[in-house]
C-alpha positions in Angstrom: 168.6 170.5 132.9 169.0 171.6 129.4 166.4 170.7 126.4 168.5 167.9 125.2 168.4 166.1 128.8 164.5 167.0 129.4 163.8 165.1 126.2 165.5 162.2 127.3 164.3 162.1 130.4 160.9 163.1 130.2 158.0 162.1 128.2 155.0 164.7 128.0 153.0 162.3 126.2 152.5 159.6 128.4 149.3 160.5 129.6 147.6 160.7 126.0 145.6 157.5 125.9 147.7 155.6 122.4 144.6 153.2 121.7 141.2 154.4 121.1 138.4 153.1 119.9 135.7 154.7 116.8 132.5 153.4 116.7 131.1 153.0 112.8 128.2 152.7 111.1 128.3 150.5 108.1 124.8 151.0 106.8 124.7 154.7 106.4 128.8 155.6 107.3 128.3 157.9 110.2 130.8 157.8 113.0 129.6 158.4 116.8 130.0 161.3 118.6 129.5 161.4 122.1 126.9 160.7 124.0 124.9 160.4 120.7 125.7 161.4 117.9 126.3 160.7 114.7 128.5 162.5 111.9 129.3 162.0 107.9 133.0 161.9 108.2 134.9 160.9 104.9 138.2 159.0 105.4 141.3 161.1 106.2 138.9 164.1 106.2 138.8 167.0 108.5 135.9 166.0 110.1 137.2 162.7 110.9 140.3 164.3 111.8 138.6 166.9 114.3 136.3 163.5 115.7 139.7 161.8 115.8 141.3 164.3 118.7 138.3 164.6 120.7 138.5 160.7 121.5 142.2 161.4 122.6 142.3 161.3 126.5 145.5 163.4 127.9 145.1 166.8 126.0 144.0 168.9 128.1 147.1 169.4 130.2 149.7 170.1 126.7 149.1 172.5 124.1 148.7 171.1 121.0 151.1 171.8 117.6 150.2 169.3 114.9 148.1 166.7 114.2 148.1 164.6 110.7 146.7 161.5 109.4 149.5 158.4 109.0 148.8 156.4 105.8 146.7 152.9 106.8 144.9 150.9 104.6 140.9 151.5 104.7 140.3 147.7 104.4 142.7 147.3 107.8 139.7 149.1 110.6 143.0 151.3 111.5 143.5 154.7 111.2 146.8 156.5 112.8 147.3 160.2 114.0 150.8 161.4 114.8 150.2 163.9 116.7 153.1 167.1 117.9 152.1 168.9 121.5 153.9 171.2 123.5 154.4 171.5 127.4 152.2 173.7 129.5 154.4 174.1 132.2 157.0 177.0 132.4 159.6 174.4 132.9 158.5 172.0 130.0 156.7 175.5 127.4 159.9 174.8 124.9 159.4 171.2 125.1 158.2 169.4 122.2 157.3 165.9 121.6 155.5 163.8 118.9 153.1 160.6 119.7 151.2 158.4 117.5 147.4 157.3 118.5 146.0 154.0 116.7 142.5 154.1 116.1 140.4 151.0 116.5 137.1 151.2 114.2 134.1 149.1 115.7 130.9 148.4 114.0 127.9 150.0 115.7 124.4 150.5 114.2 123.4 153.8 114.9 119.7 154.2 116.1 117.9 154.9 112.8 119.3 152.0 111.0 118.6 150.2 113.6 114.6 151.0 113.9 115.2 150.3 109.6 116.2 147.0 110.2 114.1 146.4 113.1 110.7 147.5 111.3 110.3 150.1 113.8 111.1 153.3 111.2 108.1 155.4 111.9 107.2 158.3 112.7 103.6 158.5 113.8 101.0 156.1 114.9 97.3 156.4 114.5 95.3 153.6 117.9 91.9 153.3 116.2 90.1 151.7 119.4 86.6 150.8 120.6 85.8 149.6 123.9 82.6 147.6 122.7 81.1 144.3 123.6 80.1 144.6 119.5 81.9 145.9 117.5 79.6 146.9 114.2 80.1 150.3 114.2 84.2 149.2 113.9 83.6 147.2 110.9 81.9 149.8 109.0 84.7 151.9 109.0 86.9 149.2 108.2 85.1 148.8 105.1 85.0 153.1 104.5 89.2 152.7 105.1 89.1 150.2 102.3 87.1 152.1 99.8 88.4 155.2 100.4 92.0 153.3 100.5 93.0 156.1 103.3 95.5 153.2 104.2 97.4 153.2 101.3 100.9 155.3 102.4 101.1 153.5 105.8 103.7 151.6 106.3 101.9 149.1 108.2 99.1 147.8 110.8 99.6 146.0 113.5 96.4 144.6 115.4 96.0 145.1 118.6 93.1 144.4 121.5 90.2 146.5 120.9 91.2 147.9 117.2 94.5 148.2 115.2 97.2 150.5 114.7 98.0 152.4 112.1 102.0 153.6 111.5 102.7 156.4 109.2 106.7 157.7 108.4 105.5 161.4 108.0 103.0 163.7 110.0 101.0 164.4 106.9 99.9 161.3 106.2 99.1 160.2 110.1 96.6 163.7 109.7 94.9 162.6 106.5 93.8 159.8 108.3 92.4 161.3 111.4 90.9 163.4 109.9 88.8 161.1 107.5 88.6 158.9 110.1 86.7 162.3 111.9 84.2 162.9 109.1 83.0 159.2 109.0 82.2 158.0 112.4 81.7 159.7 115.4 85.2 160.0 117.4 87.1 161.5 119.8 90.7 162.1 118.9 93.4 162.7 121.5 97.3 163.3 120.4 100.8 163.7 122.1 104.1 163.3 120.8 107.1 162.2 122.5 111.2 163.8 121.9 112.9 161.3 120.1 116.3 163.2 119.8 117.5 167.1 119.8 119.7 168.8 117.8 121.4 171.5 120.3 123.7 173.2 116.9 120.7 173.2 114.0 118.2 173.3 117.1 115.9 170.8 115.7 113.5 168.8 117.6 112.6 165.0 116.5 109.4 164.0 118.2 107.1 160.7 117.3 103.3 161.3 117.1 100.7 159.7 118.4 96.8 159.9 117.6 94.6 157.8 119.8 91.5 157.8 118.0 88.2 156.4 119.9 85.2 155.4 118.5 81.9 155.9 120.4 81.2 152.8 122.5 77.6 152.6 120.3 76.8 150.0 117.5 73.7 149.1 115.5 71.0 147.3 117.5 72.1 148.8 121.1 69.8 150.0 123.6 70.4 153.4 124.9 68.8 154.9 127.9 68.9 159.1 127.0 69.6 161.7 129.5 66.5 164.6 129.6 69.3 167.3 128.1 69.8 164.5 125.6 66.2 164.1 124.6 66.4 168.3 124.9 68.5 168.5 121.8 67.2 165.6 120.1 63.4 166.8 119.8 62.1 165.4 122.9 62.2 161.7 122.1 61.6 159.0 124.0 64.3 158.1 126.1 64.3 154.2 125.4 65.9 154.3 122.2 67.8 151.7 119.2 70.6 152.8 117.3 69.2 152.3 113.8 72.8 153.0 112.4 76.3 154.5 112.9 77.4 156.7 109.9 79.3 160.3 110.8 76.1 160.4 113.6 74.2 157.9 115.5 70.7 157.8 114.6 68.5 157.0 116.9 64.6 155.3 116.5 62.1 155.0 119.2 60.5 151.2 118.7 57.3 151.9 120.5 56.4 155.2 117.9 58.6 155.1 115.0 60.6 159.0 116.0 63.8 159.1 114.9 66.5 161.7 115.5 70.4 162.2 114.9 73.1 162.6 117.6 76.6 163.9 116.2 79.8 162.9 117.9 80.4 165.8 118.8 77.5 166.1 121.4 78.0 162.8 122.6 81.6 163.3 123.3 80.4 165.8 125.9 78.0 163.7 128.1 79.4 159.9 126.4 77.2 157.2 127.9 77.0 153.5 127.6 74.2 151.4 126.0 72.3 149.4 128.4 71.5 146.5 126.6 73.5 145.3 123.8 72.9 142.5 120.5 74.3 139.8 122.9 71.4 139.9 125.3 68.8 139.3 122.1 66.5 137.1 123.0 64.6 135.2 120.1 60.4 135.2 119.7 58.0 134.0 117.2 55.6 136.0 116.0 52.0 134.4 116.9 49.7 137.3 115.8 50.6 140.8 113.7 48.6 144.2 113.7 49.2 147.5 111.9 48.9 150.5 113.8 46.2 153.2 111.6 47.8 156.2 110.9 47.1 159.0 113.1 46.3 156.2 115.9 50.0 157.4 117.7 49.8 160.9 117.6 52.8 162.9 119.3 52.4 164.9 122.5 51.7 168.4 122.0 55.1 169.4 123.8 57.1 167.8 120.6 54.3 168.9 118.1 56.7 170.5 115.1 59.8 168.5 116.5 59.0 165.0 116.1 60.3 163.4 112.3 58.5 159.7 112.1 60.4 157.0 109.9 59.5 156.5 106.7 60.7 153.6 105.9 59.0 151.2 108.8 55.5 151.0 110.2 54.2 150.5 113.7 52.3 147.1 114.3 51.1 145.3 117.4 53.0 142.1 117.6 52.2 139.2 120.4 55.0 137.0 120.8 56.0 134.0 122.3 59.2 132.8 123.5 61.1 130.6 121.5 62.1 128.2 124.0 59.1 128.4 125.7 56.7 127.2 122.0 54.6 124.5 122.4 54.8 124.8 126.0 53.2 128.1 127.3 50.7 129.4 125.0 50.7 132.6 127.1 51.3 134.8 124.5 53.3 138.7 125.2 52.1 142.0 123.6 54.6 144.3 122.4 54.1 148.0 119.9 57.3 148.0 117.2 58.6 149.6 113.9 59.4 146.6 112.3 56.2 146.3 110.4 56.8 146.5 107.4 58.9 143.2 107.1 56.9 140.7 110.3 54.9 138.3 109.7 53.1 135.4 111.8 55.5 132.7 112.2 58.6 135.2 111.4 61.8 134.6 114.1 62.8 138.1 116.1 65.5 139.4 118.1 64.4 141.5 121.1 65.4 142.7 124.3 63.0 141.2 127.4 63.7 144.3 129.8 61.1 142.7 132.4 64.4 140.2 132.7 67.2 142.5 131.9 69.4 143.4 134.8 70.1 146.9 134.1 72.2 149.4 136.6 71.8 152.7 134.8 71.4 156.0 136.5 68.9 156.8 134.0 67.2 154.2 132.9 66.4 154.0 137.5 64.5 157.0 137.3 62.0 156.0 134.4 58.6 155.3 135.1 57.5 151.8 134.9 55.0 152.5 132.0 57.7 153.5 129.6 59.3 150.7 130.2 57.9 148.0 127.9 57.7 144.2 128.5 59.4 143.7 124.9 61.2 145.5 122.9 61.9 144.4 118.6 65.3 144.9 117.4 65.3 142.9 113.7 64.1 140.1 112.4 65.5 136.6 112.2 67.1 135.3 108.9 68.1 131.8 108.9 71.9 132.0 108.3 72.8 129.1 107.2 70.7 129.3 104.3 72.6 132.6 103.7 75.9 131.7 103.7 75.0 129.2 101.4 73.6 132.0 99.3 75.3 134.3 99.4 77.4 135.2 96.8 79.5 138.1 97.7 82.0 138.7 100.1 83.6 141.8 102.2 87.6 142.2 102.2 88.9 143.1 105.5 92.2 144.2 106.7 94.7 142.2 108.3 93.7 140.5 112.2 95.0 139.4 114.5 94.2 136.5 115.9 90.2 135.8 115.3 87.9 134.9 118.3 84.2 134.0 118.4 82.8 137.0 119.5 84.3 138.9 116.4 83.3 136.4 114.3 79.9 136.7 115.2 80.0 140.4 114.5 81.0 140.0 111.0 78.2 137.8 109.9 75.9 139.4 112.0 77.7 143.1 110.5 77.2 141.3 107.0 73.3 140.7 107.6 72.7 144.5 108.7 74.5 145.3 104.9 71.8 143.1 102.7 68.7 144.4 104.8 69.9 148.2 104.5 70.9 149.5 100.9 71.5 153.0 101.9 74.6 151.3 104.1 76.0 149.3 101.3 76.2 152.6 99.0 79.3 154.0 102.0 81.7 150.2 101.0 82.8 148.2 98.2 80.7 144.5 97.9 82.9 142.4 95.3 81.3 139.0 93.6 81.9 135.3 95.6 82.7 133.1 92.7 83.3 130.1 94.5 79.4 130.3 95.4 76.5 129.6 92.7 75.0 132.4 91.5 70.7 132.7 93.3 68.1 130.9 90.0 66.0 133.4 89.1 63.0 130.9 89.7 64.7 129.6 93.1 62.8 130.7 96.6 64.7 132.9 99.0 63.7 134.7 101.5 66.4 136.7 102.9 68.0 140.0 100.8 70.5 139.7 98.8 72.3 142.2 97.3 72.3 143.1 93.8 74.9 142.6 90.5 75.0 145.9 89.8 76.2 146.6 93.3 79.1 144.0 92.8 82.8 144.8 92.1 85.4 142.6 90.2 87.5 141.5 92.9 90.4 142.5 90.8 90.0 146.3 91.2 91.5 145.7 94.7 94.7 144.2 93.8 96.1 147.1 94.0 96.3 147.7 98.2 99.6 147.4 99.5 97.9 146.3 102.6 97.8 142.4 103.1 93.6 142.1 103.1 92.0 139.1 103.9 88.8 137.7 102.6 85.2 137.1 104.9 84.8 133.6 106.1 81.3 132.2 106.6 81.2 130.3 109.9 78.5 127.6 109.2 
């Protein structure tokens, strides 16, 4: 059969797809190149022509001679390409035919634009958690973040169970926050990454990074039982200690002898332990009598001499107590030695742990002898919270929260009272004047400790913050 008859009776373009769809992202104006790459291509450019040819089926058994665009209106969402092909078989090697392929542009949002629209365009996340019943350390860390503006580069802050998630667009900003947290409180950091995409041509990998920051589950006023290993590291301090303060390390104090020591986060997380009693187990007692312990009457043993550091702020005393719930019905007083002699007076209310009634299931505690466990361990003086809320003329600012439960509100109020009593702790945070509360008059009697005016900042100083901050609400 001659070439003219072959051209009339044989169609070598029959297997070529004449209708093809192209996926186009309107936001970034890129086209989808299967399987998952999005490329930039101008209208009727060589890049767009190459993409169109890759989408055509049936060209495998033919030899492509020529390809060109046929003019179409851009707003028509149609692209037409004219193809000239030649048969590959021996009988059809000299047979050339043309075909027109029409492309329909379909809108499809790419992954990057989808993340932007969904507010999910972060690359790094720092997950801050504290798995503890008491959140005082977490609240203290929150105030440090606000004071030093460590959250200023975040894309968003999302409240999660037990803490907050900080989202960042770059790895450097996330690492900066992690380094800040490590320098402020005892934390344990673990990192991971997940591959998002990989460009084989340029060998570029895109990851999502996650840092998990675990805050030590110990807070102020928690009672701990130290192992012999930690006691040796801390200068042979007695086993039962109170957490006096948590900053870059955990400051411990023996409530019976007044001995103090500091445990850093590195040593703690090598052999972590939990508190045997937390502030929610505190019992209220009434001071019936108090007698200061004379200096030198409580001497350290020869094994610890030279290693002991005694607290200069606290004063040892012998206290005789009655449980507040049994006042007037039980005249039997309970004796306890305490480090709170500098603030306690007869008739004061004081919070403490009743060791005779506490249900403690801890291996190191069970090894202690009976003479090493006092009947009562006094923790702190109890102030009139309702009167303090009325007279308190200052406030704190907080990062965004989710649902606030009663336990968190109580922890916030306890943290505020700790700030009133500890001037050194207030130096590390910002305290703002509350204009809605009347100032306490000079002649007005006030037994509670208040913050000096010189320590308060103007609320307008924090208007430049990029994060939604809420004020502390005093619950009466």
